[in-house]
The first five atom37 places (N, CA, C, CB, O) and aatype in JSON, in Angstrom:
{
  "aatype": [12, 11, 3, 11, 9, 7, 9, 13, 13, 15, 7, 10, 4, 19, 19, 8, 4, 10, 10, 15, 16, 19, 10, 9, 10, 7, 7, 19, 7, 0, 0, 13, 10, 1, 19, 15, 6, 6, 10, 19, 8, 14, 9, 10, 10, 9, 13, 9, 19, 12, 9, 7, 10, 9, 15, 13, 14, 15, 15, 18, 1, 10, 8, 8, 2, 14, 1, 14, 12, 16, 18, 7, 0, 9, 7, 16, 19, 7, 9, 13, 10, 0, 10, 13, 13, 3, 16, 16, 10, 6, 19, 13, 10, 16, 9, 9, 13, 7, 15, 10, 10, 9, 18, 15, 8, 18, 17, 2, 2, 11, 10, 11, 16, 7],
  "atom_mask": [
    [1, 1, 1, 1, 1],
    [1, 1, 1, 1, 1],
    [1, 1, 1, 1, 1],
    [1, 1, 1, 1, 1],
    [1, 1, 1, 1, 1],
    [1, 1, 1, 0, 1],
    [1, 1, 1, 1, 1],
    [1, 1, 1, 1, 1],
    [1, 1, 1, 1, 1],
    [1, 1, 1, 1, 1],
    [1, 1, 1, 0, 1],
    [1, 1, 1, 1, 1],
    [1, 1, 1, 1, 1],
    [1, 1, 1, 1, 1],
    [1, 1, 1, 1, 1],
    [1, 1, 1, 1, 1],
    [1, 1, 1, 1, 1],
    [1, 1, 1, 1, 1],
    [1, 1, 1, 1, 1],
    [1, 1, 1, 1, 1],
    [1, 1, 1, 1, 1],
    [1, 1, 1, 1, 1],
    [1, 1, 1, 1, 1],
    [1, 1, 1, 1, 1],
    [1, 1, 1, 1, 1],
    [1, 1, 1, 0, 1],
    [1, 1, 1, 0, 1],
    [1, 1, 1, 1, 1],
    [1, 1, 1, 0, 1],
    [1, 1, 1, 1, 1],
    [1, 1, 1, 1, 1],
    [1, 1, 1, 1, 1],
    [1, 1, 1, 1, 1],
    [1, 1, 1, 1, 1],
    [1, 1, 1, 1, 1],
    [1, 1, 1, 1, 1],
    [1, 1, 1, 1, 1],
    [1, 1, 1, 1, 1],
    [1, 1, 1, 1, 1],
    [1, 1, 1, 1, 1],
    [1, 1, 1, 1, 1],
    [1, 1, 1, 1, 1],
    [1, 1, 1, 1, 1],
    [1, 1, 1, 1, 1],
    [1, 1, 1, 1, 1],
    [1, 1, 1, 1, 1],
    [1, 1, 1, 1, 1],
    [1, 1, 1, 1, 1],
    [1, 1, 1, 1, 1],
    [1, 1, 1, 1, 1],
    [1, 1, 1, 1, 1],
    [1, 1, 1, 0, 1],
    [1, 1, 1, 1, 1],
    [1, 1, 1, 1, 1],
    [1, 1, 1, 1, 1],
    [1, 1, 1, 1, 1],
    [1, 1, 1, 1, 1],
    [1, 1, 1, 1, 1],
    [1, 1, 1, 1, 1],
    [1, 1, 1, 1, 1],
    [1, 1, 1, 1, 1],
    [1, 1, 1, 1, 1],
    [1, 1, 1, 1, 1],
    [1, 1, 1, 1, 1],
    [1, 1, 1, 1, 1],
    [1, 1, 1, 1, 1],
    [1, 1, 1, 1, 1],
    [1, 1, 1, 1, 1],
    [1, 1, 1, 1, 1],
    [1, 1, 1, 1, 1],
    [1, 1, 1, 1, 1],
    [1, 1, 1, 0, 1],
    [1, 1, 1, 1, 1],
    [1, 1, 1, 1, 1],
    [1, 1, 1, 0, 1],
    [1, 1, 1, 1, 1],
    [1, 1, 1, 1, 1],
    [1, 1, 1, 0, 1],
    [1, 1, 1, 1, 1],
    [1, 1, 1, 1, 1],
    [1, 1, 1, 1, 1],
    [1, 1, 1, 1, 1],
    [1, 1, 1, 1, 1],
    [1, 1, 1, 1, 1],
    [1, 1, 1, 1, 1],
    [1, 1, 1, 1, 1],
    [1, 1, 1, 1, 1],
    [1, 1, 1, 1, 1],
    [1, 1, 1, 1, 1],
    [1, 1, 1, 1, 1],
    [1, 1, 1, 1, 1],
    [1, 1, 1, 1, 1],
    [1, 1, 1, 1, 1],
    [1, 1, 1, 1, 1],
    [1, 1, 1, 1, 1],
    [1, 1, 1, 1, 1],
    [1, 1, 1, 1, 1],
    [1, 1, 1, 0, 1],
    [1, 1, 1, 1, 1],
    [1, 1, 1, 1, 1],
    [1, 1, 1, 1, 1],
    [1, 1, 1, 1, 1],
    [1, 1, 1, 1, 1],
    [1, 1, 1, 1, 1],
    [1, 1, 1, 1, 1],
    [1, 1, 1, 1, 1],
    [1, 1, 1, 1, 1],
    [1, 1, 1, 1, 1],
    [1, 1, 1, 1, 1],
    [1, 1, 1, 1, 1],
    [1, 1, 1, 1, 1],
    [1, 1, 1, 1, 1],
    [1, 1, 1, 1, 1],
    [1, 1, 1, 0, 1]
  ],
  "atom_positions": [
    [[-6.4, 8.24, -13.46], [-7.41, 7.95, -12.46], [-6.97, 6.73, -11.65], [-8.8, 7.72, -13.11], [-7.17, 6.66, -10.44]],
    [[-6.35, 5.72, -12.4], [-5.97, 4.46, -11.75], [-4.84, 4.7, -10.62], [-5.43, 3.43, -12.88], [-4.84, 4.12, -9.53]],
    [[-3.99, 5.52, -10.98], [-2.9, 5.86, -10.11], [-3.52, 6.6, -8.84], [-1.82, 6.78, -10.91], [-3.15, 6.32, -7.7]],
    [[-4.47, 7.52, -9.09], [-5.03, 8.28, -7.94], [-5.7, 7.29, -7.09], [-6.01, 9.42, -8.36], [-5.67, 7.46, -5.87]],
    [[-6.32, 6.25, -7.62], [-7.01, 5.19, -6.79], [-5.88, 4.42, -6.0], [-7.89, 4.15, -7.75], [-6.02, 4.15, -4.8]],
    [[-4.81, 4.09, -6.7], [-3.64, 3.37, -6.12], [-3.08, 4.14, -4.95], [0.0, 0.0, 0.0], [-2.76, 3.55, -3.92]],
    [[-2.94, 5.48, -5.08], [-2.48, 6.31, -4.12], [-3.43, 6.27, -2.85], [-2.33, 7.69, -4.71], [-3.04, 6.13, -1.69]],
    [[-4.68, 6.41, -3.23], [-5.66, 6.22, -2.04], [-5.55, 5.02, -1.26], [-7.02, 6.23, -2.48], [-5.48, 5.12, -0.03]],
    [[-5.52, 3.76, -1.9], [-5.48, 2.64, -1.24], [-4.21, 2.37, -0.54], [-5.79, 1.67, -2.07], [-4.2, 1.79, 0.55]],
    [[-3.14, 2.77, -1.12], [-1.82, 2.61, -0.44], [-1.7, 3.51, 0.78], [-0.66, 2.92, -1.42], [-1.06, 3.18, 1.78]],
    [[-2.36, 4.69, 0.67], [-2.34, 5.62, 1.77], [-3.26, 5.13, 2.79], [0.0, 0.0, 0.0], [-3.03, 5.4, 3.97]],
    [[-4.24, 4.47, 2.48], [-5.27, 3.83, 3.34], [-4.53, 2.74, 4.23], [-6.47, 3.17, 2.43], [-4.78, 2.6, 5.43]],
    [[-3.64, 2.0, 3.58], [-2.9, 1.04, 4.29], [-2.04, 1.68, 5.45], [-2.02, 0.29, 3.31], [-2.09, 1.28, 6.61]],
    [[-1.27, 2.7, 5.03], [-0.43, 3.42, 5.96], [-1.32, 3.98, 7.16], [0.31, 4.6, 5.18], [-0.97, 3.76, 8.32]],
    [[-2.43, 4.67, 6.87], [-3.26, 5.17, 7.79], [-3.96, 4.18, 8.7], [-4.15, 5.92, 7.13], [-4.1, 4.4, 9.9]],
    [[-4.41, 3.1, 8.09], [-4.96, 2.01, 8.93], [-3.94, 1.47, 9.88], [-5.49, 0.87, 8.07], [-4.24, 1.31, 11.06]],
    [[-2.81, 1.21, 9.47], [-1.68, 0.62, 10.28], [-1.35, 1.59, 11.44], [-0.37, 0.36, 9.37], [-1.24, 1.16, 12.59]],
    [[-1.18, 2.9, 11.14], [-0.86, 3.83, 12.18], [-2.01, 3.97, 13.16], [-0.5, 5.16, 11.6], [-1.76, 3.99, 14.36]],
    [[-3.3, 4.09, 12.69], [-4.53, 4.31, 13.52], [-4.69, 3.09, 14.39], [-5.85, 4.56, 12.61], [-4.88, 3.21, 15.61]],
    [[-4.63, 1.9, 13.8], [-4.75, 0.67, 14.62], [-3.75, 0.54, 15.67], [-4.66, -0.52, 13.79], [-4.07, 0.11, 16.77]],
    [[-2.55, 0.91, 15.38], [-1.5, 0.93, 16.4], [-1.79, 1.81, 17.6], [-0.25, 1.37, 15.79], [-1.65, 1.46, 18.77]],
    [[-2.25, 3.1, 17.14], [-2.48, 4.05, 18.22], [-3.72, 3.52, 19.02], [-2.72, 5.56, 17.63], [-3.71, 3.63, 20.25]],
    [[-4.69, 2.99, 18.43], [-5.8, 2.55, 19.26], [-5.51, 1.34, 20.12], [-6.94, 2.26, 18.41], [-6.05, 1.22, 21.22]],
    [[-4.65, 0.43, 19.63], [-4.25, -0.72, 20.43], [-3.4, -0.22, 21.59], [-3.49, -1.77, 19.57], [-3.56, -0.64, 22.73]],
    [[-2.49, 0.67, 21.27], [-1.63, 1.14, 22.39], [-2.55, 1.96, 23.47], [-0.41, 2.1, 21.78], [-2.25, 2.0, 24.66]],
    [[-3.57, 2.54, 22.99], [-4.51, 3.27, 23.94], [-5.5, 2.33, 24.59], [0.0, 0.0, 0.0], [-6.32, 2.78, 25.39]],
    [[-5.47, 1.04, 24.26], [-6.24, 0.14, 24.96], [-7.75, 0.09, 24.43], [0.0, 0.0, 0.0], [-8.65, -0.47, 25.06]],
    [[-7.91, 0.65, 23.34], [-9.36, 0.77, 22.8], [-9.64, -0.58, 21.97], [-9.56, 2.18, 21.78], [-9.22, -0.72, 20.82]],
    [[-10.29, -1.47, 22.58], [-10.7, -2.71, 21.82], [-9.6, -3.51, 21.06], [0.0, 0.0, 0.0], [-9.73, -3.87, 19.89]],
    [[-8.56, -3.72, 21.79], [-7.35, -4.26, 21.1], [-7.81, -5.7, 20.49], [-6.04, -4.4, 22.19], [-7.44, -5.99, 19.35]],
    [[-8.51, -6.5, 21.16], [-8.97, -7.78, 20.65], [-9.9, -7.53, 19.39], [-9.73, -8.57, 21.79], [-9.76, -8.26, 18.41]],
    [[-10.76, -6.62, 19.41], [-11.56, -6.33, 18.25], [-10.76, -5.85, 17.09], [-12.58, -5.33, 18.57], [-11.01, -6.3, 15.97]],
    [[-9.81, -4.99, 17.28], [-8.93, -4.45, 16.24], [-8.02, -5.49, 15.59], [-8.09, -3.37, 16.82], [-7.71, -5.43, 14.4]],
    [[-7.63, -6.44, 16.41], [-6.74, -7.49, 15.92], [-7.6, -8.46, 15.01], [-6.06, -8.28, 17.15], [-7.1, -8.88, 13.97]],
    [[-8.83, -8.82, 15.38], [-9.76, -9.66, 14.55], [-10.07, -8.83, 13.37], [-11.09, -10.09, 15.32], [-10.01, -9.39, 12.28]],
    [[-10.39, -7.57, 13.42], [-10.79, -6.91, 12.28], [-9.69, -6.78, 11.27], [-11.32, -5.63, 12.64], [-9.95, -6.76, 10.07]],
    [[-8.45, -6.69, 11.73], [-7.27, -6.64, 10.81], [-7.16, -7.86, 9.9], [-5.99, -6.53, 11.62], [-6.77, -7.81, 8.73]],
    [[-7.55, -8.99, 10.58], [-7.51, -10.24, 9.71], [-8.38, -10.14, 8.51], [-7.94, -11.46, 10.48], [-8.14, -10.86, 7.54]],
    [[-9.37, -9.3, 8.52], [-10.24, -9.07, 7.34], [-9.77, -7.91, 6.52], [-11.68, -8.82, 7.77], [-9.8, -7.95, 5.29]],
    [[-9.35, -6.89, 7.18], [-8.96, -5.64, 6.45], [-7.79, -5.78, 5.68], [-8.76, -4.53, 7.34], [-7.71, -5.25, 4.57]],
    [[-6.73, -6.52, 6.23], [-5.44, -6.6, 5.49], [-5.61, -7.32, 4.2], [-4.37, -7.3, 6.33], [-5.19, -6.83, 3.15]],
    [[-6.24, -8.53, 4.23], [-6.38, -9.12, 2.88], [-7.17, -8.26, 1.86], [-7.06, -10.46, 3.0], [-6.82, -8.27, 0.68]],
    [[-8.18, -7.54, 2.24], [-8.98, -6.77, 1.4], [-8.18, -5.67, 0.76], [-10.13, -6.24, 2.15], [-8.14, -5.49, -0.46]],
    [[-7.49, -4.88, 1.73], [-6.59, -3.82, 1.15], [-5.55, -4.31, 0.27], [-5.93, -3.06, 2.21], [-5.23, -3.65, -0.72]],
    [[-4.97, -5.46, 0.56], [-3.95, -6.02, -0.25], [-4.48, -6.43, -1.65], [-3.35, -7.2, 0.45], [-3.84, -6.17, -2.67]],
    [[-5.64, -7.05, -1.66], [-6.28, -7.41, -2.97], [-6.41, -6.13, -3.76], [-7.7, -8.11, -2.78], [-5.98, -6.12, -4.91]],
    [[-6.93, -5.1, -3.25], [-7.23, -3.83, -4.0], [-5.86, -3.38, -4.54], [-7.93, -2.66, -3.04], [-5.76, -3.06, -5.72]],
    [[-4.8, -3.33, -3.7], [-3.52, -2.78, -4.02], [-2.9, -3.54, -5.15], [-2.62, -2.77, -2.83], [-2.34, -2.96, -6.07]],
    [[-3.01, -4.9, -5.07], [-2.53, -5.74, -6.16], [-3.27, -5.46, -7.49], [-2.69, -7.22, -5.77], [-2.67, -5.2, -8.54]],
    [[-4.57, -5.53, -7.38], [-5.42, -5.35, -8.52], [-5.11, -4.02, -9.28], [-6.88, -5.39, -8.07], [-4.85, -4.01, -10.49]],
    [[-5.14, -2.9, -8.52], [-4.88, -1.62, -9.06], [-3.53, -1.5, -9.74], [-4.98, -0.62, -8.01], [-3.38, -0.95, -10.83]],
    [[-2.54, -2.08, -9.03], [-1.08, -2.1, -9.6], [-1.05, -2.85, -10.93], [0.0, 0.0, 0.0], [-0.4, -2.41, -11.88]],
    [[-1.77, -4.03, -11.0], [-1.72, -4.82, -12.19], [-2.32, -4.13, -13.34], [-2.37, -6.09, -11.98], [-1.91, -4.3, -14.49]],
    [[-3.41, -3.26, -12.98], [-4.09, -2.59, -14.06], [-3.34, -1.33, -14.43], [-5.52, -2.27, -13.68], [-3.24, -0.99, -15.61]],
    [[-2.81, -0.61, -13.41], [-2.22, 0.72, -13.66], [-0.8, 0.72, -14.26], [-2.19, 1.48, -12.36], [-0.57, 1.36, -15.29]],
    [[0.12, 0.04, -13.66], [1.51, 0.04, -14.03], [1.68, -0.5, -15.44], [2.33, -0.78, -13.03], [2.32, 0.22, -16.21]],
    [[1.2, -1.7, -15.92], [1.63, -2.18, -17.16], [0.98, -1.31, -18.35], [1.27, -3.69, -17.26], [1.58, -1.17, -19.42]],
    [[-0.26, -0.76, -18.11], [-0.88, 0.1, -19.14], [-0.09, 1.39, -19.27], [-2.36, 0.42, -18.79], [0.15, 1.86, -20.38]],
    [[0.32, 1.95, -18.13], [0.98, 3.15, -18.26], [2.5, 3.0, -18.75], [0.89, 3.85, -16.94], [3.06, 3.92, -19.35]],
    [[3.1, 1.89, -18.49], [4.4, 1.58, -19.04], [4.34, 1.69, -20.65], [4.86, 0.11, -18.55], [5.22, 2.27, -21.29]],
    [[3.31, 1.13, -21.2], [3.14, 1.19, -22.67], [3.04, 2.57, -23.24], [1.92, 0.44, -23.06], [3.28, 2.81, -24.42]],
    [[2.68, 3.51, -22.34], [2.65, 4.92, -22.77], [3.96, 5.65, -22.6], [1.6, 5.65, -22.03], [4.35, 6.42, -23.48]],
    [[4.68, 5.43, -21.44], [5.86, 6.22, -21.19], [7.13, 5.43, -21.2], [5.74, 6.91, -19.92], [8.21, 6.0, -21.05]],
    [[7.04, 4.15, -21.36], [8.28, 3.19, -21.45], [9.28, 3.45, -20.32], [9.06, 3.37, -22.86], [10.48, 3.29, -20.53]],
    [[8.86, 3.81, -19.23], [9.83, 3.95, -18.03], [9.56, 2.82, -17.07], [9.67, 5.36, -17.25], [8.54, 2.88, -16.39]],
    [[10.38, 1.8, -16.93], [10.07, 0.75, -15.95], [10.15, 0.98, -14.52], [10.87, -0.29, -16.17], [9.61, 0.24, -13.69]],
    [[10.86, 2.07, -14.21], [11.03, 2.32, -12.67], [9.79, 2.42, -11.87], [11.77, 3.61, -12.43], [9.72, 1.79, -10.81]],
    [[8.71, 3.22, -12.33], [7.51, 3.14, -11.44], [6.95, 1.83, -11.15], [6.47, 3.88, -11.98], [6.53, 1.5, -10.04]],
    [[6.96, 1.01, -12.32], [6.32, -0.3, -12.14], [7.32, -1.3, -11.19], [6.04, -0.94, -13.69], [6.85, -2.17, -10.46]],
    [[8.64, -1.06, -11.32], [9.53, -1.7, -10.47], [9.31, -1.31, -9.0], [10.9, -1.4, -10.89], [9.21, -2.17, -8.13]],
    [[9.22, 0.02, -8.74], [9.14, 0.41, -7.33], [7.75, 0.07, -6.91], [9.47, 1.95, -7.08], [7.59, -0.1, -5.7]],
    [[6.76, -0.06, -7.66], [5.37, -0.36, -7.26], [5.39, -1.89, -6.83], [0.0, 0.0, 0.0], [4.77, -2.26, -5.83]],
    [[6.08, -2.73, -7.6], [6.15, -4.08, -7.31], [6.87, -4.32, -5.96], [6.83, -4.78, -8.42], [6.39, -5.1, -5.13]],
    [[8.02, -3.65, -5.75], [8.7, -3.69, -4.54], [7.8, -3.23, -3.28], [9.93, -2.84, -4.68], [7.77, -3.82, -2.2]],
    [[7.11, -2.14, -3.59], [6.14, -1.67, -2.44], [5.07, -2.69, -2.12], [0.0, 0.0, 0.0], [4.75, -2.93, -0.96]],
    [[4.54, -3.28, -3.15], [3.52, -4.22, -2.98], [3.9, -5.47, -2.28], [3.0, -4.54, -4.21], [3.21, -5.98, -1.4]],
    [[5.11, -5.97, -2.73], [5.73, -7.09, -1.96], [6.15, -6.82, -0.65], [6.83, -7.59, -2.6], [6.11, -7.71, 0.2]],
    [[6.55, -5.65, -0.39], [6.94, -5.18, 1.06], [5.71, -5.11, 1.94], [0.0, 0.0, 0.0], [5.75, -5.55, 3.09]],
    [[4.66, -4.59, 1.44], [3.53, -4.48, 2.24], [2.91, -5.88, 2.63], [2.54, -3.62, 1.51], [2.43, -6.11, 3.74]],
    [[2.99, -6.8, 1.6], [2.57, -8.2, 1.82], [3.48, -8.84, 2.97], [2.69, -9.05, 0.42], [2.96, -9.44, 3.91]],
    [[4.74, -8.7, 2.85], [5.75, -9.26, 3.72], [5.43, -8.71, 5.08], [7.21, -8.93, 3.27], [5.35, -9.47, 6.04]],
    [[5.24, -7.37, 5.2], [5.05, -6.74, 6.49], [3.94, -7.37, 7.32], [4.76, -5.29, 6.29], [3.93, -7.21, 8.54]],
    [[3.01, -8.08, 6.67], [1.9, -8.78, 7.5], [2.44, -9.82, 8.3], [0.8, -9.39, 6.65], [1.82, -10.15, 9.3]],
    [[3.56, -10.41, 8.0], [4.13, -11.56, 8.75], [4.97, -11.18, 9.87], [4.92, -12.41, 7.9], [5.56, -12.05, 10.51]],
    [[5.08, -9.86, 10.19], [5.98, -9.47, 11.37], [5.13, -8.97, 12.5], [7.05, -8.35, 10.98], [3.93, -8.75, 12.33]],
    [[5.75, -8.77, 13.69], [5.08, -8.3, 14.85], [4.72, -6.86, 14.59], [5.94, -8.46, 16.11], [5.15, -6.23, 13.63]],
    [[3.82, -6.32, 15.57], [3.11, -5.03, 15.23], [4.14, -3.81, 14.98], [2.09, -4.65, 16.46], [3.9, -2.97, 14.12]],
    [[5.19, -3.77, 15.71], [6.12, -2.58, 15.55], [6.69, -2.72, 14.23], [7.28, -2.49, 16.64], [6.58, -1.77, 13.45]],
    [[7.3, -3.82, 13.85], [8.0, -3.93, 12.53], [7.03, -3.86, 11.41], [8.79, -5.22, 12.43], [7.36, -3.36, 10.33]],
    [[5.74, -4.4, 11.63], [4.79, -4.28, 10.58], [4.43, -2.93, 10.3], [3.64, -5.01, 10.85], [4.33, -2.57, 9.13]],
    [[4.21, -2.07, 11.33], [3.95, -0.65, 11.11], [5.07, -0.01, 10.3], [3.78, 0.07, 12.44], [4.8, 0.63, 9.29]],
    [[6.32, -0.17, 10.75], [7.58, 0.41, 10.17], [7.52, -0.02, 8.76], [8.96, -0.07, 10.91], [7.56, 0.86, 7.9]],
    [[7.42, -1.23, 8.42], [7.45, -1.68, 6.98], [6.35, -1.22, 6.17], [7.47, -3.12, 6.89], [6.54, -0.89, 4.99]],
    [[5.2, -1.17, 6.72], [4.12, -0.67, 5.96], [4.2, 0.78, 5.66], [2.91, -0.95, 6.62], [3.73, 1.2, 4.6]],
    [[4.74, 1.56, 6.51], [4.94, 3.03, 6.22], [5.99, 3.19, 5.22], [5.32, 3.83, 7.48], [5.81, 4.03, 4.34]],
    [[7.14, 2.43, 5.25], [8.18, 2.47, 4.2], [7.64, 2.06, 2.81], [9.35, 1.55, 4.58], [7.71, 2.79, 1.82]],
    [[7.12, 0.84, 2.84], [6.57, 0.29, 1.47], [5.37, 0.93, 1.02], [6.26, -1.17, 1.51], [5.23, 1.14, -0.19]],
    [[4.5, 1.26, 1.84], [3.34, 2.02, 1.4], [3.65, 3.32, 0.85], [0.0, 0.0, 0.0], [3.0, 3.74, -0.11]],
    [[4.68, 4.04, 1.42], [5.17, 5.33, 0.94], [5.8, 5.11, -0.48], [6.25, 5.94, 1.98], [5.57, 5.9, -1.4]],
    [[6.55, 4.07, -0.63], [7.18, 3.75, -1.92], [6.12, 3.51, -2.92], [8.1, 2.53, -1.82], [6.22, 3.98, -4.05]],
    [[5.07, 2.77, -2.51], [3.95, 2.52, -3.45], [3.23, 3.9, -3.89], [2.89, 1.51, -2.74], [2.93, 4.16, -5.05]],
    [[3.0, 4.72, -2.83], [2.37, 5.98, -3.17], [3.24, 6.77, -4.14], [2.1, 6.81, -1.9], [2.72, 7.29, -5.13]],
    [[4.58, 6.88, -3.89], [5.45, 7.56, -4.69], [5.45, 6.94, -6.08], [6.78, 7.59, -4.08], [5.46, 7.71, -7.03]],
    [[5.45, 5.54, -6.31], [5.45, 4.97, -7.6], [4.1, 5.28, -8.43], [5.67, 3.47, -7.43], [4.14, 5.54, -9.63]],
    [[3.01, 5.25, -7.74], [1.81, 5.64, -8.39], [1.85, 7.1, -8.8], [0.64, 5.37, -7.5], [1.43, 7.43, -9.91]],
    [[2.33, 7.99, -7.96], [2.45, 9.47, -8.23], [3.44, 9.55, -9.4], [2.98, 10.33, -6.9], [3.13, 10.24, -10.37]],
    [[4.43, 9.01, -9.38], [5.52, 9.06, -10.52], [4.88, 8.53, -11.86], [6.86, 8.09, -10.11], [5.01, 9.09, -12.95]],
    [[4.23, 7.45, -11.65], [3.58, 6.79, -12.87], [2.54, 7.78, -13.53], [2.81, 5.39, -12.43], [2.47, 7.93, -14.75]],
    [[1.83, 8.37, -12.72], [0.74, 9.34, -13.23], [1.43, 10.57, -13.74], [-0.32, 9.77, -12.08], [0.92, 11.07, -14.74]],
    [[2.54, 11.16, -13.21], [3.34, 12.25, -13.75], [3.8, 11.88, -15.2], [4.58, 12.54, -12.82], [3.64, 12.65, -16.14]],
    [[4.35, 10.68, -15.31], [4.97, 10.23, -16.48], [3.89, 10.17, -17.65], [5.65, 8.84, -16.21], [4.2, 10.46, -18.81]],
    [[2.63, 9.79, -17.3], [1.62, 9.56, -18.26], [0.99, 11.03, -18.71], [0.51, 8.55, -17.61], [0.63, 11.24, -19.87]],
    [[0.92, 11.92, -17.73], [0.35, 13.16, -18.1], [1.3, 14.21, -18.57], [-0.38, 13.66, -17.02], [0.92, 15.31, -18.98]],
    [[2.56, 13.83, -18.48], [3.57, 14.76, -18.92], [3.99, 15.78, -18.05], [0.0, 0.0, 0.0], [4.85, 16.58, -18.39]]
  ]
}
């Protein structure tokens, strides 16, 4: 269940990033969207970090494979670092690292459930 929640929030990051970019490019409330992102990004990142800290170590104790946790850490750090780049690079990095994080939660869940 923890990994499914992790997949949800990681996917939410990717969708939020893509949707915000489309809306900004379309001229729909660009100033409002930029201000709202200052609140949305930290909240999503807090959830991603908390879920990862709960999910990956506890699952590692069951399956003893460090790779999902390693990929999850790389994905989390990548999403965090993406926040410091301009919009185009931020979107690209968020898609890449968000997808890696989704994959790591999916893989972690598969290893747990057999």
